[in-house]
N, C-alpha and C positions, 0 to 999 in steps of 0.2 A: 358487483358485475365483473366477470372475468374479461379482460381485454381481448383475449384470443377468441371470444365468442361474438364480439361486436361485428366483425365483417360478415359473419354468417347471418346475424340478425338483421343487418342492413340489407343483405341479399334477399332475405325472406320478405322484408318490407317492400323492396322493389317489386318482387313477384306478386305479392298481395295487392300492391298499388295498381298494377296493370290489370289484374282480374277485377278488382272492385271498381276501378275506373271504367273498364269496358261495360260492366253490368249497369253502372249508373248511367252511362251514356246511352246504352241500348234501351233501357226501360224508363228513361226520364220522361219521354213523351213529347218533349218540345225542347228547342234550343234554349229558351229562357229557363226552363226547369233544370236543364243540365248545368247552366251557368250558376244557378242558385245553389245546386248541390256542390259544385266545384268551389263556391265561395266558402262553404263550411270546411272543406278540406284545406283551402288556402289559409284559413284562420289558424289551424294547427301548425301549418308550415311557418306562418308569420311569427307565431309565438316561439317556435324553436329557433328561428333565425334571430329573433330579438335576443334570446338568451345567449346565443353565440356572439352577437354584436356587443353585448354588455361586457364581454371578456376582452375583446380585441384591444381597445385603447389602453387599459392598464397593463395588459400583457406585453404589448409592443413597448410601452414606456419602460416598464420594469426590466425587461430582458435587454433592451438596447442600452439604457443608462448603465445597467450593471456591467454590460460588455465593454462599453466605452471607458468606464472608470477603471477597468482592469487592464486596459491597453497601456502600452509604453508611451504613447503620445500621438500627435496628429500625423506623424509619418506613417505609423501603422494603419491608421484609418484611411489615409490617402492611398496606400498600397492596396489594401483590401478593396476599396471603392473602385480603383482603376481596373483591377483584375475582374471584378464583378461586371463592370460596365462593358469591358471588352467581350466577355462571354455573352452578355445580354444582347449587344448589337449583332454579334455573329449569329447567335441562335435566332434572332428575329429575322435577319436577312435570309437565312436558310429556310425558315418556316414559310416566309413569303414566296421565295423562289420555288419551293416544292409545291405550294398551293397553286401558283400560277402555271407550273408545268402540268400538273394533274388536270386542272380544269380545262386547259387547252387540249389535252390528250383525250379526255372523256366527253367534252362538250355536253355537259348536263342540261344546258338551257336551249340547245339546238332543237328546232322543231316546234317550239311553243308559239312562235310567230306572233308575239304580242305587238300591239299597235300603240304608239305614243299618243296619249290623250292629254290635250292641253288643260292646264289648271288642275291636273289630278293630284298634284303634290299636296294639296290641302288635306287630302284624305290620309296622308302618311302620319301615323301617330308618334312622331319622333321630333323632339325639339333640339335644333342645332344652333340656335341663336347665340348662345353664350359659349360655343365651342370654338376656341382658337388657340394657337400656340402662345400668343401674348397673354391671353387670359389664364392659361395653364401655368405659365411661369410665375405670374403674380400670385396665383392661387397656392403655389407651393409653400409660401411663407405665411404662417398663421397670424391672424390679428389677435387671437386669444387662444391660449392652450385649452381653456375650458370649452370654447366653441369647437375647436378641432376635435377634442375628445367626444363631445356631444354628438358630432356628426360623423365620427369614425373616419376622419380624414387621415389616412395612414401616412401619406407623405408629409403632411404638416406635423404630425406627431413625431415622425422621424427627425425632421429639422429641429424641433424643440428639444427632443431627447439628445441630439448631438450636442447642442449648446449646454444642456444640463449635465450631460455626461462629462464633457471636457471641463466644465466648471468644477464638478465634483472631484474629478481626478486632480485638478489643480489645488484644491483646498484639503484634500484627503490627508496630506502630510501634516496639516495643522491641527489635527485632532478631530476630523469630521468622518473618520472611518465608520462610525456608527450609522451614518446615513447610508453608506454603501451596503452595510449589513442589512439595514431595513429594506432597501430596494431589492436585495437578493431574496429576502424572506417574502416580500410582496409577490415576487415572481413565483415562488413555490406555492403560495396560497392560490394564485390565479390558475396554476396548473391543476391544483386540487379541485377548484371550482369547475374546471374544464371536464374533469372526470365525472362530476355530478351531472353536468349538462349533457355529456355524451350518452348518458343512460337513456335519454329521450331521443337519440338519433334515429333509431329504427322507426319510431312513430312519426317523426318529422319527415323522413324519407318516404314512408308509405303515403302520407298526406300529399306530398309534393307530386309524386307520380300519379296518384289517383286524381288529383285536380286537373293535371294536364290531359289525361286520357278522357276524363269525364267531359271536358269542354270540347276537345277536338276529335275524340274517338280514334280507333285504330285505322279508320279509313284514310285519315290524313297522312299517316305514315305510308300507306300503300300508294297514294297519289304522288308522293314525292320520294318514292323508294329509291329511284335512281340517284337523285341528288344526295340523299341521306347516306346511301351505301357508299357512294364514291367519296363523300366527305369523311366518313368513318374509315375508309381504306386509307385516305391521306393521313388521317390522325394516327393510324396504326404504323404507317411508314415513318411518320415523324417520331413516334415513340422509339422505333428501331434506331433511327439516327441519333436520338438523344442518348439512349443507353449505349450505343456504339461509341459516341463521343465520351460519355462517362467512363466507359471501359478503358479508353486510351489513358485516362488520368488516374482512375481508381482501381483498375484491374478487376478481378472477379468480385471484389467487394461491392461493385455497383449492383450486383444481383441481391446482395444482402440489403442494400438500401431499398431496392425495389420491393422486397418483402415487408420492410418496415413501414413503407408509405402506403400500404394497401388500404388501411382505414381512411386516411385523408383523401385518397383517390376516390374511394367509394362515396364518401360524404360529398365531395365536390361534384361528382358525376350525378348523384341522385338529387341533390338540392340545387344544382347549377349555381352554387355560391362559393366563391373562393374563400370568403370569410369563414365559412363553416369549417373549412379544412385547416385554417391557419394554426390553431392551438395544437392539433394533433400532428401537424407537419413539424412544428417546433420540437415536440416530444420525440418524434421519429428521428430527427436529425441529432438530437441529444443522445439517443440510444445508439445511433450510428457512431458517435464519438466526435462529431463536429464541435469544436470549442464554442461556447456560448458567445464569446466576444465576436466570433465570425458569423454564426447563424443568426444572432439577434440583429445584426446589421444588414447582411446580404438578403435575407428572406423578405423583410418588409420592403426593401429597395426593389427586389424582384417583382413584388406585387404591383409596382407602378411601371417598371421598365422591361420586364421579361415575361411577356404573355404570349408564349409560343403558339398555343392553340388559337388564341384570338387573332393572331396575325394570319394564320392559315385560313381561318374563317373569313376574314376580310377579303383576302385574295379570291376565295371561292365565290363569295357573295357578289362582288363587283363584276367578275367575269361572267357569272351566271346571268346576271341582269343584262349585261351587254349581249350575250348570246340569245337570250329570250326575246330581245327586241331587234335581233338580226343586225346588230351594230358591230362592224369589223374594227378591231383595234390592232394597229400595227405593232411590231415588236418595240419600236421606240415609244409609242404611247403606253404600252404595258410596262415598260421599264420606268417611265415617268410615274405611273400609278404606283408601282412598287416603291419607288423612292419617296413619293408623297406619303404613303402609308407608314413608311419607316419613321417619318417625322411626326405626322399627326397622331399616330397611335401612342406616342409617348405622353400625350395629354389625357389618357383614358382614366387615370386614377381619380376616383371620386365622382365620376360621371355615371348616372344610372343607365343601364343597358348600353354600356360603353361601346362594345364592338359595333352594335347597330348604329349608334350615334356617329362613330368614325366613318362608317360606310355612307351614311346619309350626308355627312359633311364633304366626303370625297367625290360623290357622284356628280354634283354640278360643276366641279372643277374640270371635268372631262366631258361635259355636255351629255351625260348619261341620264336617263329619265329617273327622277327620284321616286316616282310612283312604282318603280320596280321593286322597291322595298316591300310592297304589299305581297309580292310573290313569296317572300321568305319569312315574313312576320309570323305567319301561322305555325311554321315548324321551327321557329327560332329556339323554342324551349328545348327541343331535342338536339339541335346543333349546339346550343349553349352547354348542355350537359357534357358533351365530348370535349369542347374547347376548354371548359373550366377544369376538367380533370387533367387535361394536357398541361395547362398552366401550372398545376401542382407538381406534376412530374418534372417539368422544365426547371422550376424554381428549386426543387429538392436536389436535382443533379447539379445545378449551378452552384448552390450553396456548398454541397459536398466537395465539388472540385476546387472551389476557392479555399475551403478549409484545408484540403490536401496541399494546395500550393503554399499556404501559410506555414505548413509543417516544415517546409524547407528553411523558413526563417527561424522556426522554433521547433526542432524535432521532438521535444517533449510533448508537444500538443498534436502529434500525429493522430488522426481519428482512429479509434480502436478498430472500427470495421474496415479501415482502409489498409490494414496490413495484408499485403497480398500473400 
């Protein structure tokens, strides 16, 4: 399977998914029948995502351990981590501020005139009971690497891999270089498995889109057209800002990077899964010329701390709910919401439907009706597609910029694509 044909096949899968989904929804006869049909499509999507997930843990472990073992020492790791976190925090803040500004400008929830219903929160299908910053911090450190890998806990795998990589670097001089070679070979094998799995990507994409349309129909998109259109406009503006920021550091080569990450962007958009895009994003960054020791560390870290699209979604969702219930929020209150999201969103890693959970956890802090989540749950799949693709873009640019900054420390490792 030629790699340059994959984006076109994914695009065909998306188009066919819309057509087949519409036909199934239209001719199903009842809501129950439509859901039954969607279940069969979801089975195909689940199988594809399971194949992707089986790659993630060994790939993160192999690439990160290999990268750490090849570094000069902890000072290099600290430098890369500091630069990455500085970028992550800045990008998150910009994403939130842009989302807040646009939702105040467009007022997508105005005119809905929803009424607060007491005890309606029981109908909200989101569990926030275990979501807290304290729980997140303790959750970062694995009880067992086997458990972390079994559950695809990326941040826990990163922590263990850091310890393993530093230990391997420490004993490498004592004749343990063969272990490093084995880890490097493991990474190559996982990338080869990725190629095999990606052959099924168009089918998985088709099933994901068909399932969503079969269940909800195209009418749902029409009902929420204003919110969806304004959110996608915000996402487009955020992409412009991200690529503009990348241009300041990478020059015209940022457009080369954009071409290289088309496949992972399409995968993330169509499946609404960041995990599905991870292996291909790693490959794209390698082709761009980012050193493995940088990309293998920054990219998995970004999956936990640099979710630009999700940040914009949270700002949109909370303000949309406030507007729908005619709740006026002062500038100070909106600023507090923004700062709260900056903190609580850092606990999103490893939480199912993470962005929705963060919104659900934040609403009661500002006396906003949690039942408002029901207004966006139905279209969350379509919003999730855009925010997930944006997360891939943000993490790719962040990794490339950190790699370029590292080239100042070691000019020999200047990314090949970064030569202006």
